[in-house]
N, C-alpha and C positions, 0 to 999 in steps of 0.2 A: 649902803642898802640898795640904792638905785642901780648900782653896778650889778648886784646879784639878780635883781629883777630883770635887767636887760639880758644878762646871760641866760637866765631861765627861759625867757621868751625866745631867744635865739635857738637854744637847744630844743625847745618845744616845737619850733617851726622846722628846723633842719633835720633833727634825728629821725622823725617818722619816715622821711624819704630815703634815708640811707639804709643800705643792707650791708651789715658787717660781714656776713658770709652768705653767699648765695646757697640756697637749698639745692641739694642734688636732685636731678630728675630721676625718679625711681621707676624701675620696670623689672621684667623677668625675661631672660633670654633662654629659650629652649633649644638644645643642640644635641646632635648625635654624640654619644660619649667618646667616640674615637676621633672626632674632628678637632684639630688644633687651631685652625684659623678662626673658629667661632670665638675662642678665648681671646685671640688677637683682636677681634672686633670689640669684644667687651672691654678689653684693656684700653683700646683707642677711645671708646666712648667714656670710659672712666676719666681719662685725661681731659675730656671736654665737658665735664660736669655732670655725668650720669652715674647712677649707682644701680647696677644691674645684679640681680640674683641669677646666677648661671645654673640652669637645671638640665642635667643630662637626661635624655629620654631616647628610647628605641622606637617611639611611636609618634614621630613628627607628622606623618601622613594623616593620622586620625585627628591630631590637633589642628592641622591646616584645614581639613574638611569641616570641622566644627566651626572654625573661624571664617569660613567662606573664601579661602585663598584658592584661586584657580591654579591648576597644575602649571600652566604656562608662566605664572608669576612667582612660582616657588623659588626661594633663595636658599642659601646654605643653612640658615637657622631662622627661628621665628622669635620676635621680640614683642611682648605685650607691654605697652606703655601708655598711660592715660587710658583713653577709650579706644585706642588704635592698635592695629597689628602692623609691625614693620618686618618685612621679609628681606633677609640677606644683609649684605655689607653696605647699607645705606649710610651716608655721611651724617655726622652730628648736625651740620647746618640744615640739611633737609628734614631731619627729625624735629629739630627745634622750630623750623618753619611750620611743619605740620601741627605741632602743639600750640603754636602762637595763632595760626590762622583758623584752626579748628574746622576744616571743611567737612561737609556731610558725606564722608566716605568711610570705608572700613579701615583703610590704612594705605601704606605705600610699600613698594617693592623694587629691589634691584635683583632681577632674576639671575640665577646661576652663581658663579664664583669668579667674577671678573678679576683678572690679574691687575695688581696695582690699586685695587679698591681698599678702603680703610680696613686694616686688619689682615689683608691678603699680601702675600709676597708678590714679586714680579714687578713689571713695569706697565704703567698705564699706556695703552696704545691708541685709545680713542675715547671720546667723551662717554661718560656713564649716563644712561637714561634711567630715571626713576619713574615708575608708573604708579598711578592710583589703583588701589584695590577697591572696586565699586561694581555696581550692576552694569551689565552691558560690556561693550568693547573697552579694553584698557586705554586710558588717556594718560598722556605724559604729565607728570607732576613737576619734574625738574630735569635739566640736563646739566651735568657737572663735568 
């Protein structure tokens, strides 16, 4: 009987801290229907613990204006995740950092379609700069 009580106590103390399966990080990825690299980025993020609904749209510009994304910070596609917008081929590590730190910004962006970035083909030729999407001049969020 004592053995069962000890086991019950141990399981009661240990099990609440264990996560049998991490919950995926859910979001929505809006992309141009003709763009293939956007799906590549969604696939990359899926391998890193994200679950994204991919939504083709021919009106990314309107969505970006509604979300307050400056033209100079536009990426290949737009992801809504948590309370944030993520523009372009941003790494899973930077997105997870954003969600963990929860800064008071609209989101983060890697403008354009840099070769060698997550989900893109080609070779990385220089560090990637990830910018904050916030009021005023863009500030650097990360360099990868």
